[in-house]
FIDOBA-303975 format. One record per residue (C-alpha): residue number from 0; residue in one letter; chain; x, y, z. Coordinates in Angstrom, 1 decimal. Layout:
num/residu/chaine/c1/c2/c3
NUM/A/A/X/Y/Z
...
***
This chain:
num/residu/chaine/c1/c2/c3
0/X/A/48.9/-1.4/-26.6
1/X/A/45.6/-2.9/-25.4
2/X/A/45.7/-6.7/-25.0
3/X/A/42.2/-8.0/-25.8
4/X/A/42.5/-10.9/-23.2
5/X/A/43.4/-8.4/-20.5
6/X/A/40.6/-6.1/-21.6
7/X/A/38.1/-9.0/-20.9
8/X/A/39.8/-9.7/-17.6
9/X/A/39.5/-6.1/-16.5
10/X/A/35.9/-5.9/-17.7
11/X/A/35.0/-8.7/-15.4
12/X/A/37.1/-7.6/-12.5
13/X/A/35.5/-4.1/-12.4
14/X/A/32.0/-5.6/-12.8
15/X/A/32.8/-8.2/-10.1
16/X/A/33.8/-5.4/-7.7
17/X/A/30.4/-3.7/-8.2
18/X/A/28.6/-7.1/-7.8
19/X/A/30.4/-7.8/-4.6
20/X/A/29.5/-4.4/-3.2
21/X/A/25.9/-5.2/-4.0
22/X/A/26.1/-8.5/-2.1
23/X/A/27.6/-6.8/0.9
24/X/A/24.8/-4.2/0.9
25/X/A/22.1/-6.8/0.5
26/X/A/23.3/-9.1/3.2
27/X/A/23.9/-6.4/5.8
28/X/A/20.8/-4.2/5.2
29/X/A/18.0/-4.1/7.7
30/X/A/15.0/-3.2/5.5
31/X/A/13.1/-5.8/3.5
32/X/A/13.1/-3.3/0.6
33/X/A/16.9/-3.7/0.3
34/X/A/17.7/-7.1/1.7
35/X/A/14.7/-8.9/0.0
36/X/A/13.7/-6.8/-3.0
37/X/A/17.3/-5.6/-3.7
38/X/A/16.3/-2.1/-4.4
39/X/A/19.9/-0.9/-4.7
40/X/A/22.6/-0.3/-7.2
41/X/A/26.4/-0.3/-7.1
42/X/A/29.0/1.0/-9.6
43/X/A/32.7/1.9/-10.1
44/X/A/33.8/5.2/-11.5
45/X/A/37.1/6.8/-12.8
46/X/A/38.8/9.9/-11.4
47/X/A/36.5/12.1/-13.5
48/X/A/33.3/10.4/-12.2
49/X/A/32.6/8.5/-15.5
50/X/A/31.1/5.1/-14.9
51/X/A/33.5/2.3/-15.7
52/X/A/31.4/-0.7/-14.6
53/X/A/28.1/-1.5/-12.8
54/X/A/26.5/-4.5/-11.2
55/X/A/23.4/-5.9/-12.9
56/X/A/21.2/-3.8/-10.7
57/X/A/18.5/-1.1/-11.4
58/X/A/18.8/0.9/-14.7
59/X/A/17.1/4.0/-13.4
60/X/A/19.6/4.2/-10.6
61/X/A/22.8/3.5/-12.6
62/X/A/22.3/5.8/-15.6
63/X/A/21.9/8.8/-13.4
64/X/A/24.5/7.9/-10.7
65/X/A/27.5/9.5/-12.5
66/X/A/25.9/12.9/-12.0
67/X/A/25.6/12.2/-8.3
68/X/A/29.2/11.2/-8.1
69/X/A/30.3/14.4/-9.9
70/X/A/28.1/16.5/-7.6
71/X/A/29.6/14.8/-4.5
72/X/A/33.2/15.3/-5.8
73/X/A/32.5/19.0/-6.6
74/X/A/30.9/19.8/-3.2
75/X/A/33.1/17.7/-0.8
76/X/A/36.8/17.5/-0.7
77/X/A/37.2/13.9/0.3
78/X/A/40.3/12.4/2.0
79/X/A/41.1/8.8/2.4
80/X/A/38.4/7.1/4.5
81/X/A/35.7/9.8/3.7
82/X/A/32.3/9.1/2.1
83/X/A/29.8/11.7/0.8
84/X/A/26.0/11.2/1.1
85/X/A/23.3/12.8/-1.0
86/X/A/19.8/12.3/-2.4
87/X/A/19.1/15.6/-4.1
88/X/A/17.3/14.9/-7.4
89/X/A/18.6/18.2/-8.8
90/X/A/22.2/17.1/-8.2
91/X/A/22.1/13.8/-10.1
92/X/A/19.7/12.0/-7.9
93/X/A/16.4/10.4/-8.9
94/X/A/13.9/10.9/-6.0
95/X/A/14.5/11.5/-2.3
96/X/A/14.2/7.9/-1.1
97/X/A/17.1/6.9/-3.4
98/X/A/20.2/7.8/-1.2
99/X/A/23.6/7.7/-2.8
100/X/A/26.9/7.2/-0.9
101/X/A/30.2/8.0/-2.7
102/X/A/33.7/7.0/-1.6
103/X/A/37.1/7.9/-3.1
104/X/A/39.7/5.3/-3.8
105/X/A/43.3/6.5/-3.3
106/X/A/46.1/4.5/-4.8
107/X/A/49.2/6.2/-3.7
108/X/A/48.6/9.6/-5.3
109/X/A/47.5/12.9/-3.9
110/X/A/44.0/12.7/-5.4
111/X/A/41.5/9.8/-5.9
112/X/A/42.3/7.4/-8.7
113/X/A/38.7/6.0/-8.7
114/X/A/35.4/6.3/-6.9
115/X/A/32.9/3.7/-5.9
116/X/A/29.2/4.5/-5.1
117/X/A/26.0/2.8/-4.2
118/X/A/22.4/3.9/-4.2
119/X/A/19.7/2.4/-2.1
120/X/A/16.0/3.1/-1.9
121/X/A/15.2/3.8/1.8
122/X/A/11.6/2.9/2.7
123/X/A/11.1/6.2/4.4
124/X/A/13.0/9.5/4.4
125/X/A/10.3/11.7/5.9
126/X/A/7.9/13.8/4.0
127/X/A/4.1/14.2/4.1
128/X/A/3.2/10.5/3.9
129/X/A/4.8/7.3/5.1
130/X/A/7.2/5.8/2.5
131/X/A/8.1/9.2/1.1
132/X/A/6.2/8.7/-2.2
133/X/A/3.4/11.1/-1.7
134/X/A/0.9/12.8/-4.1
135/X/A/3.1/15.9/-3.7
136/X/A/3.2/19.2/-5.5
137/X/A/6.7/20.3/-4.2
138/X/A/10.0/18.5/-3.5
139/X/A/9.8/19.8/0.0
140/X/A/6.8/17.6/0.7
141/X/A/8.6/14.5/-0.3
142/X/A/11.1/14.1/2.5
143/X/A/14.5/15.2/3.8
144/X/A/16.6/16.8/1.0
145/X/A/20.3/15.8/1.5
146/X/A/22.9/17.9/-0.3
147/X/A/26.3/16.4/-0.7
148/X/A/27.6/16.0/2.9
149/X/A/30.4/13.9/4.4
150/X/A/28.7/11.2/6.4
151/X/A/32.0/9.3/6.9
152/X/A/35.1/11.2/7.9
153/X/A/38.4/9.3/8.2
154/X/A/36.5/6.0/8.5
155/X/A/34.1/7.1/11.2
156/X/A/30.5/7.9/10.7
157/X/A/29.7/11.5/11.7
158/X/A/27.3/11.1/14.7
159/X/A/25.8/14.5/14.4
160/X/A/24.8/14.1/10.8
161/X/A/23.4/10.7/11.5
162/X/A/21.3/12.1/14.4
163/X/A/19.9/14.7/12.0
164/X/A/19.0/12.1/9.4
165/X/A/17.4/9.8/11.9
166/X/A/15.3/12.6/13.5
167/X/A/13.5/13.2/10.2
168/X/A/12.3/9.6/9.4
169/X/A/9.6/7.4/10.7
170/X/A/11.8/4.3/11.1
171/X/A/15.1/5.5/12.5
172/X/A/16.4/2.0/13.6
173/X/A/15.9/0.6/10.1
174/X/A/17.4/3.6/8.4
175/X/A/20.5/3.5/10.6
176/X/A/21.0/-0.1/9.7
177/X/A/20.6/0.6/6.0
178/X/A/23.1/3.5/6.1
179/X/A/25.6/1.2/7.8
180/X/A/25.1/-1.3/5.1
181/X/A/25.8/1.3/2.4
182/X/A/29.0/2.3/4.2
183/X/A/30.2/-1.4/4.3
184/X/A/29.4/-1.8/0.6
185/X/A/31.6/1.1/-0.3
186/X/A/34.3/-0.1/2.0
187/X/A/34.2/-3.4/0.1
188/X/A/34.6/-1.6/-3.2
189/X/A/37.5/0.5/-2.0
190/X/A/39.3/-2.6/-0.7
191/X/A/38.9/-4.6/-3.9
192/X/A/40.0/-1.7/-6.1
193/X/A/43.1/-1.2/-4.0
194/X/A/43.8/-5.0/-4.4
195/X/A/43.4/-4.7/-8.1
196/X/A/45.8/-1.7/-8.3
197/X/A/48.2/-3.6/-6.0
198/X/A/48.3/-6.6/-8.4
199/X/A/48.5/-4.7/-11.8
200/X/A/49.7/-1.3/-11.0
201/X/A/47.8/2.0/-11.2
202/X/A/48.9/2.9/-14.7
203/X/A/47.6/-0.4/-16.2
204/X/A/44.3/-0.3/-14.2
205/X/A/43.7/3.2/-15.3
206/X/A/44.6/2.4/-18.9
207/X/A/42.2/-0.5/-19.1
208/X/A/39.5/1.5/-17.5
209/X/A/39.8/4.0/-20.3
210/X/A/40.0/1.2/-22.9
211/X/A/36.7/-0.2/-21.6
212/X/A/35.0/3.1/-22.1
213/X/A/36.4/3.2/-25.7
214/X/A/35.3/-0.4/-26.3
215/X/A/31.8/0.3/-25.2
216/X/A/31.7/3.4/-27.4
217/X/A/32.8/1.4/-30.4
218/X/A/30.2/-1.2/-29.8
219/X/A/27.5/1.4/-29.4
220/X/A/28.5/3.1/-32.6
221/X/A/28.5/-0.2/-34.5
222/X/A/25.0/-0.9/-33.2
223/X/A/23.7/2.6/-34.2
224/X/A/25.2/2.2/-37.6
225/X/A/22.9/-0.7/-38.5
226/X/A/19.9/1.5/-37.7
227/X/A/18.7/3.0/-41.0
228/X/A/19.5/6.8/-41.2
229/X/A/16.4/8.9/-40.8
230/X/A/14.0/10.7/-38.5
231/X/A/11.5/8.7/-36.4
232/X/A/8.8/10.3/-34.2
233/X/A/6.8/8.7/-31.5
234/X/A/4.6/9.8/-28.6
235/X/A/2.9/8.2/-25.6
236/X/A/1.1/9.5/-22.5
237/X/A/1.1/9.3/-18.8
238/X/A/-2.4/8.9/-17.3
239/X/A/-2.1/12.0/-15.2
240/X/A/-0.1/13.6/-12.4
241/X/A/-2.5/12.7/-9.6
242/X/A/-3.6/16.2/-8.8
243/X/A/-5.6/17.2/-11.9
244/X/A/-3.4/17.0/-15.0
245/X/A/-4.5/14.3/-17.5
246/X/A/-2.7/12.7/-20.5
247/X/A/0.8/14.1/-20.0
248/X/A/2.6/13.7/-23.3
249/X/A/6.1/12.4/-23.8
250/X/A/7.3/13.1/-27.3
251/X/A/10.4/12.1/-29.1
252/X/A/12.0/12.7/-32.5
253/X/A/14.9/10.2/-33.0
254/X/A/17.3/11.2/-35.7
255/X/A/20.0/8.7/-36.8
256/X/A/23.0/9.8/-38.8
257/X/A/25.6/7.1/-39.4
258/X/A/27.1/6.0/-36.1
259/X/A/25.4/8.7/-34.0
260/X/A/21.8/9.4/-32.9
261/X/A/20.0/12.5/-31.6
262/X/A/17.1/12.1/-29.3
263/X/A/15.0/15.3/-29.1
264/X/A/12.4/15.3/-26.2
265/X/A/11.8/19.0/-26.3
266/X/A/8.3/18.6/-27.6
267/X/A/7.2/16.9/-24.4
268/X/A/4.7/18.6/-22.1
269/X/A/5.7/21.2/-19.5
270/X/A/6.4/20.1/-16.0
271/X/A/3.3/19.3/-14.1
272/X/A/2.0/20.2/-10.6
273/X/A/2.1/16.6/-9.3
274/X/A/5.0/14.3/-8.8
275/X/A/5.5/12.8/-12.3
276/X/A/8.2/15.3/-13.2
277/X/A/11.6/13.7/-14.0
278/X/A/14.9/15.5/-13.6
279/X/A/17.2/15.3/-16.7
280/X/A/19.3/12.5/-15.1
281/X/A/16.2/10.2/-15.3
282/X/A/15.8/10.8/-19.0
283/X/A/19.5/10.0/-19.5
284/X/A/19.1/6.8/-17.6
285/X/A/16.2/5.6/-19.7
286/X/A/18.0/6.4/-23.0
287/X/A/21.2/4.5/-21.8
288/X/A/19.0/1.5/-20.9
289/X/A/17.3/1.4/-24.3
290/X/A/20.5/1.7/-26.4
291/X/A/22.4/-0.7/-24.1
292/X/A/19.6/-3.2/-24.7
293/X/A/20.1/-2.9/-28.5
294/X/A/23.7/-4.1/-28.3
295/X/A/23.6/-7.9/-28.5
296/X/A/27.2/-8.5/-27.5
297/X/A/28.4/-8.8/-24.0
298/X/A/29.9/-5.3/-23.6
299/X/A/30.4/-3.4/-20.4
300/X/A/27.6/-1.0/-19.4
301/X/A/29.5/2.2/-18.9
302/X/A/29.8/5.9/-19.9
303/X/A/31.2/5.0/-23.3
304/X/A/27.7/3.9/-24.6
305/X/A/26.5/7.5/-24.2
306/X/A/29.2/9.1/-26.3
307/X/A/27.5/8.7/-29.7
308/X/A/24.1/10.0/-28.3
309/X/A/23.0/13.5/-28.1
310/X/A/20.0/13.9/-25.8
311/X/A/18.0/17.1/-26.0
312/X/A/15.6/18.1/-23.2
313/X/A/13.8/21.4/-22.4
314/X/A/14.3/22.8/-19.0
315/X/A/10.9/23.3/-17.4
316/X/A/9.4/20.2/-19.1
317/X/A/8.2/17.0/-17.6
318/X/A/11.5/15.4/-18.6
319/X/A/13.8/18.2/-17.3
320/X/A/12.0/19.7/-14.4
321/X/A/13.0/22.9/-12.5
322/X/A/13.6/22.9/-8.8
323/X/A/11.5/22.6/-6.6
324/X/A/9.1/20.6/-8.8
325/X/A/7.8/17.3/-7.2
326/X/A/9.6/14.3/-8.6
327/X/A/8.7/11.3/-6.4
328/X/A/6.8/9.6/-9.3
329/X/A/9.1/10.8/-12.1
330/X/A/11.8/8.4/-11.2
331/X/A/9.5/5.3/-11.1
332/X/A/6.7/6.1/-13.6
333/X/A/7.9/8.7/-16.1
334/X/A/11.1/6.8/-16.7
335/X/A/9.0/3.8/-17.8
336/X/A/7.2/5.9/-20.3
337/X/A/10.4/7.4/-21.7
338/X/A/11.5/3.8/-22.4
339/X/A/8.1/3.1/-24.2
340/X/A/8.6/6.2/-26.4
341/X/A/12.3/5.4/-27.3
342/X/A/11.4/1.8/-28.1
343/X/A/8.4/3.0/-30.1
344/X/A/10.6/5.2/-32.3
345/X/A/13.2/2.4/-32.7
346/X/A/10.4/0.0/-33.7
347/X/A/9.8/2.2/-36.8
348/X/A/13.5/1.9/-37.7
349/X/A/14.0/-1.7/-36.8
350/X/A/10.6/-3.5/-37.3
351/X/A/10.6/-7.0/-35.9
352/X/A/13.5/-6.4/-33.5
353/X/A/11.7/-4.3/-30.9
354/X/A/9.1/-5.7/-28.4
355/X/A/5.7/-4.2/-27.8
356/X/A/5.2/-2.1/-24.8
357/X/A/5.5/-3.8/-21.4
358/X/A/3.3/-2.9/-18.4
359/X/A/4.8/0.7/-18.4
360/X/A/4.5/1.2/-14.6
361/X/A/6.2/0.1/-11.4
362/X/A/2.9/0.0/-9.4
363/X/A/4.4/1.8/-6.4
364/X/A/2.8/0.9/-3.1
365/X/A/3.7/2.4/0.2
366/X/A/1.9/1.6/3.5
367/X/A/2.7/3.1/6.9
368/X/A/1.3/3.2/10.3
369/X/A/1.9/1.8/13.8
370/X/A/2.4/-1.9/14.1
371/X/A/0.2/-3.1/17.0
372/X/A/2.6/-6.1/17.6
373/X/A/5.4/-3.8/18.6
374/X/A/3.9/-0.4/19.1
375/X/A/6.4/1.1/16.7
376/X/A/5.9/2.9/13.4
377/X/A/6.5/1.0/10.2
378/X/A/7.0/2.0/6.5
379/X/A/6.6/-0.4/3.7
380/X/A/7.5/0.2/0.0
381/X/A/7.3/-2.1/-3.0
382/X/A/7.0/-2.1/-6.7
383/X/A/4.9/-4.8/-8.4
384/X/A/5.6/-6.6/-11.6
385/X/A/3.3/-7.0/-14.6
386/X/A/3.3/-8.2/-18.2
387/X/A/6.2/-7.8/-20.6
388/X/A/5.6/-6.9/-24.3
389/X/A/5.7/-9.7/-26.9
390/X/A/8.1/-9.6/-29.8
391/X/A/8.6/-11.5/-33.1
392/X/A/10.5/-14.2/-31.3
393/X/A/8.1/-15.0/-28.5
394/X/A/5.3/-14.2/-26.1
395/X/A/5.9/-11.7/-23.3
396/X/A/6.8/-12.9/-19.8
397/X/A/4.1/-12.6/-17.2
398/X/A/4.1/-11.1/-13.7
399/X/A/7.7/-9.8/-13.8
400/X/A/9.5/-6.5/-13.4
401/X/A/10.6/-4.9/-16.6
402/X/A/12.7/-2.1/-18.1
403/X/A/13.7/0.6/-15.6
404/X/A/13.2/-1.5/-12.5
405/X/A/15.1/-4.7/-11.9
406/X/A/14.1/-5.6/-8.4
407/X/A/12.6/-8.8/-6.9
408/X/A/9.3/-9.1/-5.1
409/X/A/9.1/-9.1/-1.4
410/X/A/8.4/-12.7/-0.4
411/X/A/5.0/-13.3/1.4
412/X/A/6.8/-14.7/4.4
413/X/A/9.0/-11.6/4.8
414/X/A/6.0/-9.3/4.4
415/X/A/3.9/-11.0/7.0
416/X/A/6.9/-11.2/9.4
417/X/A/8.0/-7.6/9.1
418/X/A/4.6/-5.8/8.8
419/X/A/1.0/-6.0/10.1
420/X/A/-0.2/-7.5/6.8
421/X/A/-1.9/-10.7/5.7
422/X/A/-1.6/-11.7/2.1
423/X/A/-5.0/-12.8/0.8
424/X/A/-3.9/-13.6/-2.8
425/X/A/-0.9/-13.3/-5.1
426/X/A/-1.0/-14.6/-8.6
427/X/A/-1.0/-14.1/-12.3
428/X/A/-3.8/-11.9/-13.7
429/X/A/-4.6/-14.1/-16.7
430/X/A/-5.9/-12.7/-19.9
431/X/A/-4.4/-9.2/-19.5
432/X/A/-1.7/-9.5/-22.2
433/X/A/-2.4/-8.0/-25.6
434/X/A/-3.5/-10.5/-28.2
435/X/A/-1.5/-11.2/-31.4
436/X/A/0.6/-13.8/-33.2
437/X/A/2.8/-13.4/-30.1
438/X/A/0.8/-12.6/-26.9
439/X/A/1.8/-10.1/-24.4
440/X/A/2.6/-11.2/-20.8
441/X/A/-0.1/-11.1/-18.1
442/X/A/0.0/-8.8/-15.1
443/X/A/-0.4/-9.9/-11.5
444/X/A/-2.9/-9.6/-8.7
445/X/A/-1.9/-8.9/-5.1
446/X/A/-4.4/-8.6/-2.2
447/X/A/-3.1/-7.3/1.1
448/X/A/-5.2/-7.3/4.2
449/X/A/-4.2/-4.6/6.6
450/X/A/-4.0/-5.7/10.3
451/X/A/-3.7/-2.1/11.5
452/X/A/-5.1/1.2/10.4
453/X/A/-2.7/2.3/7.7
454/X/A/-1.8/5.2/5.4
455/X/A/-1.8/3.8/1.9
456/X/A/-0.3/5.6/-1.1
457/X/A/-0.2/4.2/-4.6
458/X/A/1.5/5.7/-7.6
459/X/A/0.6/3.6/-10.7
460/X/A/0.2/4.1/-14.4
461/X/A/-1.4/2.4/-17.4
462/X/A/-4.8/2.5/-15.6
463/X/A/-6.6/4.3/-18.5
464/X/A/-4.8/2.8/-21.5
465/X/A/-2.8/-0.4/-21.8
466/X/A/0.7/-0.6/-23.3
467/X/A/0.7/-0.6/-27.1
468/X/A/1.0/-3.6/-29.4
469/X/A/3.2/-3.7/-32.5
470/X/A/3.0/-5.1/-36.0
471/X/A/-0.8/-5.5/-35.6
472/X/A/-0.8/-6.9/-32.1
473/X/A/-3.3/-5.5/-29.6
474/X/A/-2.8/-3.3/-26.6
475/X/A/-2.7/-4.8/-23.2
476/X/A/-5.4/-4.6/-20.6
477/X/A/-4.9/-1.7/-18.2
478/X/A/-4.4/-2.1/-14.5
479/X/A/-6.9/-1.5/-11.7
480/X/A/-6.8/-0.6/-8.0
481/X/A/-9.5/-1.2/-5.4
482/X/A/-10.1/-1.8/-1.7
483/X/A/-12.7/-3.9/0.1
484/X/A/-13.7/-2.0/3.3
485/X/A/-16.2/-4.1/5.2
486/X/A/-18.8/-5.3/2.6
487/X/A/-18.1/-2.5/0.2
488/X/A/-15.6/-2.6/-2.7
489/X/A/-14.2/0.9/-3.4
490/X/A/-12.7/1.6/-6.9
491/X/A/-9.5/3.6/-6.5
492/X/A/-7.6/5.8/-9.1
493/X/A/-4.2/5.1/-10.4
494/X/A/-2.7/7.6/-7.9
495/X/A/-4.2/8.0/-4.5
496/X/A/-3.3/8.5/-0.8
497/X/A/-5.8/7.6/1.9
498/X/A/-6.1/6.0/5.3
499/X/A/-7.6/2.6/5.3
500/X/A/-8.9/0.9/8.4
501/X/A/-7.7/-2.4/9.9
502/X/A/-9.3/-5.4/8.1
503/X/A/-9.4/-3.5/4.8
504/X/A/-8.2/-5.5/1.8
505/X/A/-6.2/-3.6/-0.8
506/X/A/-6.2/-5.1/-4.3
507/X/A/-3.7/-4.2/-6.9
508/X/A/-4.2/-5.6/-10.4
509/X/A/-1.2/-4.7/-12.6
510/X/A/-1.3/-4.2/-16.4
511/X/A/-0.3/-6.7/-19.1
512/X/A/2.2/-6.3/-21.9
513/X/A/1.3/-5.5/-25.5
514/X/A/0.9/-8.1/-28.2
515/X/A/3.0/-8.5/-31.4
516/X/A/1.8/-9.4/-34.9
517/X/A/-1.7/-9.9/-36.3
518/X/A/-3.4/-13.2/-35.5
***
């Protein structure tokens, strides 16, 4: 018999464990990307690798993390005190900089009763360009591929594996610090789960973990049931893959039948030569995010939400790429377009409840080189906010991260302290939200002066067409990239990699969000 009060208690206890893991990781990490931007995610899983609870971290990480946990469990026989590391996108990962660490939780039995895991975006994991987000055509160009391996054995870090990892990155000191932070975050999760079992007993904790999955499923089914039965089609496009392919189509047919929904993405374009390919786990993450967002009640975000959903992808397509397709941009850019397409289809079924398209990109910026102040290599990575889409109830927010990213910005002070940069401007890009009865949010402008010769890579979208408006609202203004080199202003494409000299000023202007309703 499930007690509803205890169900709420366990919902919050599991979520609090994941949140505390995130605090431990944030506060002990070395890199600004993790400790300032909080480009990390933490979650708790049952013995089968199903997600029980997550922290309020990054949707694109969390929806795919169960597949990484299951891959780690299948490949590594973990004893108490062990932890498995992996980043392989074709084993539940996202892209190579996102490195996942999995730890078993033993509670008196011979096999793990639970697992905890965290995923952190490392600012460099090797590859052909600094920051490991290149204009690549193969996974092998993007960095070090880590299959599931035991990084921690019996509570001690394997020094040989760590040496191998650090020998393949540009910033080994920072990477070693971030790996240590991930280990401490998992240790925190293991300790707290053991305390929970010690207080309530393993049988009760397991029982309520299962009940939380069932509860989330029932809430998801109730939410889908209010969507009118029918078939709804929508398509949108990625600007291009950065190496020649233009207008990459993401197509969806959403079919709702009672309490269940089928999302058929098989009509999407074939995988591309460039790095916009997404592995299937990315597609799953985007769908989970969209349907969780439909549920107004405060339900746990866990594997139960996915039970009423059937997601169809076609292997070899841009949403279910085959190894060794390049995927660096699929995680960050294609995931955003999947959200736009799912919400576009839902807007036909639920007019007035769905917002117009947000900026539809993460505006990924990586800069690397040698810092003249220290004589050591540096690697900087950041995603930039933009405009959110408007909806019936209000205008879109301006200059914020939206949808599949949930990070902060890197404060100017932290940037200038950590890297050879000077911030020339940072503000709202006014007038870039789509017009309408409710106006889309504006993008932002960031100008970075480089104080050392640097290798700059940008992976950005919505540079040729802005995010769509709804109910008569207008599309947003697209983004723009440029650089001032001496007295010359050079227009740059949405995706590029080039070396810029010291004193060059890079200018990123991010897109706005779509408008809602005719004026």
